[in-house]
VMD Tcl script that builds the backbone (N, CA, C; Angstrom):
set m [mol new atoms 279]
animate dup $m
set s [atomselect $m all]
$s set {name element resname resid chain x y z} {
  {N N UNK 1 A 18.923 -204.397 -283.983}
  {CA C UNK 1 A 18.459 -205.769 -283.997}
  {C C UNK 1 A 19.141 -206.529 -282.867}
  {N N UNK 2 A 18.350 -207.071 -281.971}
  {CA C UNK 2 A 18.890 -207.827 -280.840}
  {C C UNK 2 A 18.833 -209.316 -281.167}
  {N N UNK 3 A 19.942 -209.978 -280.974}
  {CA C UNK 3 A 20.005 -211.410 -281.255}
  {C C UNK 3 A 19.592 -212.193 -280.010}
  {N N UNK 4 A 18.813 -213.211 -280.234}
  {CA C UNK 4 A 18.426 -214.103 -279.152}
  {C C UNK 4 A 19.505 -215.171 -279.003}
  {N N UNK 5 A 20.022 -215.343 -277.779}
  {CA C UNK 5 A 21.061 -216.360 -277.604}
  {C C UNK 5 A 20.538 -217.759 -277.900}
  {N N UNK 6 A 21.405 -218.589 -278.449}
  {CA C UNK 6 A 21.031 -219.971 -278.725}
  {C C UNK 6 A 21.017 -220.759 -277.423}
  {N N UNK 7 A 20.034 -221.633 -277.266}
  {CA C UNK 7 A 20.016 -222.465 -276.060}
  {C C UNK 7 A 21.285 -223.309 -276.004}
  {N N UNK 8 A 21.751 -223.561 -274.789}
  {CA C UNK 8 A 22.931 -224.399 -274.631}
  {C C UNK 8 A 22.756 -225.252 -273.382}
  {N N UNK 9 A 23.464 -226.355 -273.324}
  {CA C UNK 9 A 23.346 -227.212 -272.139}
  {C C UNK 9 A 23.900 -226.521 -270.898}
  {N N UNK 10 A 23.273 -226.777 -269.771}
  {CA C UNK 10 A 23.745 -226.273 -268.482}
  {C C UNK 10 A 23.553 -227.373 -267.445}
  {N N UNK 11 A 24.308 -227.298 -266.360}
  {CA C UNK 11 A 24.054 -228.139 -265.193}
  {C C UNK 11 A 23.279 -227.280 -264.215}
  {N N UNK 12 A 22.303 -227.891 -263.551}
  {CA C UNK 12 A 21.445 -227.174 -262.626}
  {C C UNK 12 A 21.730 -227.671 -261.207}
  {N N UNK 13 A 21.866 -226.731 -260.283}
  {CA C UNK 13 A 22.079 -227.082 -258.887}
  {C C UNK 13 A 21.103 -226.344 -257.999}
  {N N UNK 14 A 20.804 -226.947 -256.866}
  {CA C UNK 14 A 19.967 -226.306 -255.857}
  {C C UNK 14 A 20.553 -226.669 -254.495}
  {N N UNK 15 A 20.631 -225.710 -253.612}
  {CA C UNK 15 A 21.200 -225.966 -252.291}
  {C C UNK 15 A 20.247 -226.829 -251.459}
  {N N UNK 16 A 20.794 -227.736 -250.651}
  {CA C UNK 16 A 19.939 -228.636 -249.858}
  {C C UNK 16 A 18.926 -227.916 -248.967}
  {N N UNK 17 A 19.277 -226.743 -248.444}
  {CA C UNK 17 A 18.342 -225.993 -247.589}
  {C C UNK 17 A 17.195 -225.363 -248.395}
  {N N UNK 18 A 17.333 -225.301 -249.721}
  {CA C UNK 18 A 16.301 -224.704 -250.571}
  {C C UNK 18 A 15.298 -225.725 -251.101}
  {N N UNK 19 A 15.440 -226.978 -250.714}
  {CA C UNK 19 A 14.514 -228.022 -251.151}
  {C C UNK 19 A 13.418 -228.180 -250.090}
  {N N UNK 20 A 12.175 -228.197 -250.544}
  {CA C UNK 20 A 11.020 -228.366 -249.662}
  {C C UNK 20 A 10.565 -229.822 -249.722}
  {N N UNK 21 A 10.458 -230.457 -248.577}
  {CA C UNK 21 A 10.018 -231.856 -248.527}
  {C C UNK 21 A 8.530 -231.951 -248.207}
  {N N UNK 22 A 7.890 -232.993 -248.769}
  {CA C UNK 22 A 6.488 -233.256 -248.469}
  {C C UNK 22 A 5.519 -232.551 -249.384}
  {N N UNK 23 A 6.019 -231.695 -250.247}
  {CA C UNK 23 A 5.156 -231.007 -251.219}
  {C C UNK 23 A 5.989 -230.651 -252.426}
  {N N UNK 24 A 5.344 -230.534 -253.552}
  {CA C UNK 24 A 6.035 -230.162 -254.777}
  {C C UNK 24 A 5.750 -231.144 -255.896}
  {N N UNK 25 A 6.173 -230.784 -257.095}
  {CA C UNK 25 A 5.836 -231.581 -258.275}
  {C C UNK 25 A 6.748 -232.785 -258.506}
  {N N UNK 26 A 7.816 -232.907 -257.742}
  {CA C UNK 26 A 8.777 -233.990 -257.943}
  {C C UNK 26 A 8.650 -235.014 -256.822}
  {N N UNK 27 A 9.201 -236.202 -257.043}
  {CA C UNK 27 A 9.198 -237.195 -255.965}
  {C C UNK 27 A 10.430 -238.071 -256.092}
  {N N UNK 28 A 10.769 -238.674 -254.982}
  {CA C UNK 28 A 11.907 -239.578 -254.949}
  {C C UNK 28 A 11.717 -240.607 -253.858}
  {N N UNK 29 A 12.548 -241.641 -253.904}
  {CA C UNK 29 A 12.515 -242.692 -252.885}
  {C C UNK 29 A 13.525 -242.328 -251.811}
  {N N UNK 30 A 13.096 -242.344 -250.570}
  {CA C UNK 30 A 13.967 -241.979 -249.459}
  {C C UNK 30 A 15.044 -243.052 -249.296}
  {N N UNK 31 A 16.305 -242.618 -249.341}
  {CA C UNK 31 A 17.432 -243.517 -249.132}
  {C C UNK 31 A 17.874 -243.512 -247.671}
  {N N UNK 32 A 17.885 -242.325 -247.080}
  {CA C UNK 32 A 18.255 -242.206 -245.669}
  {C C UNK 32 A 17.658 -240.937 -245.099}
  {N N UNK 33 A 17.534 -240.930 -243.770}
  {CA C UNK 33 A 16.993 -239.774 -243.061}
  {C C UNK 33 A 17.750 -239.693 -241.737}
  {N N UNK 34 A 18.566 -238.666 -241.603}
  {CA C UNK 34 A 19.394 -238.525 -240.406}
  {C C UNK 34 A 19.054 -237.242 -239.664}
  {N N UNK 35 A 18.651 -237.386 -238.412}
  {CA C UNK 35 A 18.437 -236.229 -237.542}
  {C C UNK 35 A 19.762 -235.964 -236.844}
  {N N UNK 36 A 20.304 -234.764 -236.989}
  {CA C UNK 36 A 21.612 -234.438 -236.440}
  {C C UNK 36 A 21.537 -233.554 -235.208}
  {N N UNK 37 A 20.359 -233.456 -234.616}
  {CA C UNK 37 A 20.195 -232.664 -233.406}
  {C C UNK 37 A 19.670 -231.272 -233.663}
  {N N UNK 38 A 19.990 -230.706 -234.807}
  {CA C UNK 38 A 19.478 -229.378 -235.149}
  {C C UNK 38 A 18.919 -229.313 -236.565}
  {N N UNK 39 A 19.107 -230.403 -237.342}
  {CA C UNK 39 A 18.567 -230.451 -238.695}
  {C C UNK 39 A 18.532 -231.900 -239.171}
  {N N UNK 40 A 17.647 -232.156 -240.135}
  {CA C UNK 40 A 17.555 -233.475 -240.765}
  {C C UNK 40 A 18.200 -233.415 -242.134}
  {N N UNK 41 A 18.946 -234.463 -242.471}
  {CA C UNK 41 A 19.487 -234.640 -243.821}
  {C C UNK 41 A 18.740 -235.817 -244.430}
  {N N UNK 42 A 17.979 -235.547 -245.479}
  {CA C UNK 42 A 17.179 -236.584 -246.128}
  {C C UNK 42 A 17.724 -236.781 -247.540}
  {N N UNK 43 A 18.184 -238.001 -247.822}
  {CA C UNK 43 A 18.702 -238.333 -249.153}
  {C C UNK 43 A 17.617 -239.058 -249.936}
  {N N UNK 44 A 17.427 -238.644 -251.177}
  {CA C UNK 44 A 16.403 -239.212 -252.059}
  {C C UNK 44 A 17.032 -239.699 -253.355}
  {N N UNK 45 A 16.452 -240.746 -253.913}
  {CA C UNK 45 A 16.776 -241.177 -255.268}
  {C C UNK 45 A 15.650 -240.666 -256.149}
  {N N UNK 46 A 15.934 -239.678 -256.983}
  {CA C UNK 46 A 14.934 -239.093 -257.879}
  {C C UNK 46 A 15.308 -239.467 -259.309}
  {N N UNK 47 A 14.757 -240.557 -259.787}
  {CA C UNK 47 A 15.052 -241.040 -261.138}
  {C C UNK 47 A 16.547 -241.223 -261.370}
  {N N UNK 48 A 17.226 -241.841 -260.409}
  {CA C UNK 48 A 18.648 -242.109 -260.557}
  {C C UNK 48 A 19.561 -240.969 -260.166}
  {N N UNK 49 A 18.995 -239.850 -259.736}
  {CA C UNK 49 A 19.785 -238.698 -259.288}
  {C C UNK 49 A 19.686 -238.589 -257.774}
  {N N UNK 50 A 20.818 -238.385 -257.127}
  {CA C UNK 50 A 20.833 -238.204 -255.685}
  {C C UNK 50 A 20.444 -236.773 -255.356}
  {N N UNK 51 A 19.433 -236.632 -254.510}
  {CA C UNK 51 A 18.980 -235.332 -254.032}
  {C C UNK 51 A 19.082 -235.361 -252.515}
  {N N UNK 52 A 19.764 -234.377 -251.937}
  {CA C UNK 52 A 19.867 -234.282 -250.488}
  {C C UNK 52 A 19.180 -233.001 -250.046}
  {N N UNK 53 A 18.222 -233.137 -249.132}
  {CA C UNK 53 A 17.500 -231.991 -248.585}
  {C C UNK 53 A 17.860 -231.851 -247.112}
  {N N UNK 54 A 17.930 -230.615 -246.653}
  {CA C UNK 54 A 18.200 -230.328 -245.247}
  {C C UNK 54 A 17.026 -229.529 -244.708}
  {N N UNK 55 A 16.456 -230.019 -243.601}
  {CA C UNK 55 A 15.349 -229.317 -242.948}
  {C C UNK 55 A 15.743 -229.002 -241.510}
  {N N UNK 56 A 15.163 -227.964 -240.962}
  {CA C UNK 56 A 15.486 -227.558 -239.599}
  {C C UNK 56 A 14.629 -228.251 -238.551}
  {N N UNK 57 A 13.754 -229.133 -238.990}
  {CA C UNK 57 A 12.903 -229.900 -238.076}
  {C C UNK 57 A 13.068 -231.383 -238.393}
  {N N UNK 58 A 12.812 -232.244 -237.434}
  {CA C UNK 58 A 12.870 -233.681 -237.730}
  {C C UNK 58 A 11.894 -234.035 -238.852}
  {N N UNK 59 A 12.302 -234.923 -239.733}
  {CA C UNK 59 A 11.442 -235.371 -240.826}
  {C C UNK 59 A 10.991 -236.800 -240.552}
  {N N UNK 60 A 9.705 -237.093 -240.745}
  {CA C UNK 60 A 9.223 -238.448 -240.515}
  {C C UNK 60 A 9.473 -239.385 -241.699}
  {N N UNK 61 A 10.150 -238.918 -242.742}
  {CA C UNK 61 A 10.355 -239.722 -243.952}
  {C C UNK 61 A 11.102 -241.013 -243.626}
  {N N UNK 62 A 10.518 -242.149 -244.014}
  {CA C UNK 62 A 11.112 -243.451 -243.739}
  {C C UNK 62 A 11.852 -243.968 -244.975}
  {N N UNK 63 A 13.024 -244.564 -244.787}
  {CA C UNK 63 A 13.738 -245.138 -245.934}
  {C C UNK 63 A 12.836 -246.092 -246.715}
  {N N UNK 64 A 12.897 -245.959 -248.036}
  {CA C UNK 64 A 12.065 -246.767 -248.927}
  {C C UNK 64 A 10.777 -246.097 -249.333}
  {N N UNK 65 A 10.341 -245.105 -248.571}
  {CA C UNK 65 A 9.075 -244.414 -248.872}
  {C C UNK 65 A 9.263 -243.448 -250.036}
  {N N UNK 66 A 8.170 -243.178 -250.723}
  {CA C UNK 66 A 8.159 -242.153 -251.764}
  {C C UNK 66 A 7.852 -240.824 -251.091}
  {N N UNK 67 A 8.567 -239.781 -251.489}
  {CA C UNK 67 A 8.405 -238.476 -250.855}
  {C C UNK 67 A 8.400 -237.380 -251.915}
  {N N UNK 68 A 7.381 -236.528 -251.869}
  {CA C UNK 68 A 7.312 -235.388 -252.773}
  {C C UNK 68 A 8.317 -234.327 -252.332}
  {N N UNK 69 A 8.845 -233.580 -253.299}
  {CA C UNK 69 A 9.724 -232.464 -252.980}
  {C C UNK 69 A 9.657 -231.427 -254.082}
  {N N UNK 70 A 10.143 -230.261 -253.780}
  {CA C UNK 70 A 10.164 -229.184 -254.762}
  {C C UNK 70 A 11.133 -228.108 -254.320}
  {N N UNK 71 A 11.182 -227.062 -255.099}
  {CA C UNK 71 A 12.047 -225.917 -254.821}
  {C C UNK 71 A 11.544 -224.738 -255.626}
  {N N UNK 72 A 11.973 -223.561 -255.236}
  {CA C UNK 72 A 11.601 -222.350 -255.956}
  {C C UNK 72 A 12.575 -222.158 -257.120}
  {N N UNK 73 A 12.071 -222.023 -258.347}
  {CA C UNK 73 A 12.969 -221.887 -259.498}
  {C C UNK 73 A 13.990 -220.744 -259.347}
  {N N UNK 74 A 13.619 -219.683 -258.656}
  {CA C UNK 74 A 14.549 -218.560 -258.483}
  {C C UNK 74 A 15.767 -218.946 -257.641}
  {N N UNK 75 A 15.691 -220.050 -256.916}
  {CA C UNK 75 A 16.799 -220.496 -256.056}
  {C C UNK 75 A 17.745 -221.453 -256.781}
  {N N UNK 76 A 17.481 -221.746 -258.067}
  {CA C UNK 76 A 18.357 -222.629 -258.830}
  {C C UNK 76 A 19.660 -221.918 -259.185}
  {N N UNK 77 A 20.708 -222.697 -259.350}
  {CA C UNK 77 A 22.011 -222.183 -259.782}
  {C C UNK 77 A 22.388 -222.920 -261.060}
  {N N UNK 78 A 22.901 -222.172 -262.045}
  {CA C UNK 78 A 23.266 -222.756 -263.332}
  {C C UNK 78 A 24.780 -222.767 -263.483}
  {N N UNK 79 A 25.291 -223.859 -264.060}
  {CA C UNK 79 A 26.726 -224.036 -264.232}
  {C C UNK 79 A 27.046 -224.476 -265.649}
  {N N UNK 80 A 28.220 -224.081 -266.133}
  {CA C UNK 80 A 28.714 -224.573 -267.410}
  {C C UNK 80 A 29.016 -226.053 -267.233}
  {N N UNK 81 A 28.454 -226.940 -268.080}
  {CA C UNK 81 A 28.644 -228.374 -267.867}
  {C C UNK 81 A 30.078 -228.857 -268.102}
  {N N UNK 82 A 30.858 -228.100 -268.850}
  {CA C UNK 82 A 32.234 -228.520 -269.135}
  {C C UNK 82 A 33.219 -228.018 -268.092}
  {N N UNK 83 A 33.045 -226.783 -267.630}
  {CA C UNK 83 A 34.021 -226.189 -266.711}
  {C C UNK 83 A 33.555 -226.192 -265.258}
  {N N UNK 84 A 32.239 -226.299 -265.047}
  {CA C UNK 84 A 31.702 -226.230 -263.694}
  {C C UNK 84 A 31.587 -224.815 -263.164}
  {N N UNK 85 A 31.909 -223.818 -263.977}
  {CA C UNK 85 A 31.855 -222.418 -263.564}
  {C C UNK 85 A 30.393 -221.962 -263.504}
  {N N UNK 86 A 30.057 -221.248 -262.430}
  {CA C UNK 86 A 28.698 -220.727 -262.271}
  {C C UNK 86 A 28.390 -219.709 -263.358}
  {N N UNK 87 A 27.184 -219.779 -263.895}
  {CA C UNK 87 A 26.721 -218.824 -264.903}
  {C C UNK 87 A 25.871 -217.778 -264.212}
  {N N UNK 88 A 26.079 -216.536 -264.552}
  {CA C UNK 88 A 25.319 -215.449 -263.944}
  {C C UNK 88 A 24.762 -214.541 -265.028}
  {N N UNK 89 A 23.723 -213.806 -264.673}
  {CA C UNK 89 A 23.155 -212.800 -265.574}
  {C C UNK 89 A 22.894 -213.318 -266.965}
  {N N UNK 90 A 23.422 -212.605 -267.954}
  {CA C UNK 90 A 23.170 -212.943 -269.365}
  {C C UNK 90 A 23.776 -214.270 -269.760}
  {N N UNK 91 A 24.829 -214.719 -269.059}
  {CA C UNK 91 A 25.433 -216.004 -269.365}
  {C C UNK 91 A 24.419 -217.134 -269.179}
  {N N UNK 92 A 23.533 -216.957 -268.203}
  {CA C UNK 92 A 22.582 -218.009 -267.870}
  {C C UNK 92 A 21.340 -217.979 -268.742}
  {N N UNK 93 A 21.141 -216.898 -269.526}
  {CA C UNK 93 A 19.930 -216.861 -270.347}
  {C C UNK 93 A 20.144 -217.478 -271.689}
}
mol reanalyze $m
mol bondsrecalc $m
mol representation Tube
mol addrep $m
């Protein structure tokens, strides 16, 4: 008999380079857009959460504008909300 683990709270993280701008099911208000010569750093307010995306091309996103974004679920990282330790394998299920 295999026991199914009980759901538990986790913190979810995604690396800025893994966020896709201009498409996806989520949206946020552009707070800033900085071109650094080789990449753009775009900060978004997504329902009170700060999301920073990094793209390798200049982004036309203007501060104050609404911008769609998304990411691939396989690129998410899960963390224990109390310790901040990354969860891997069976720990994350």
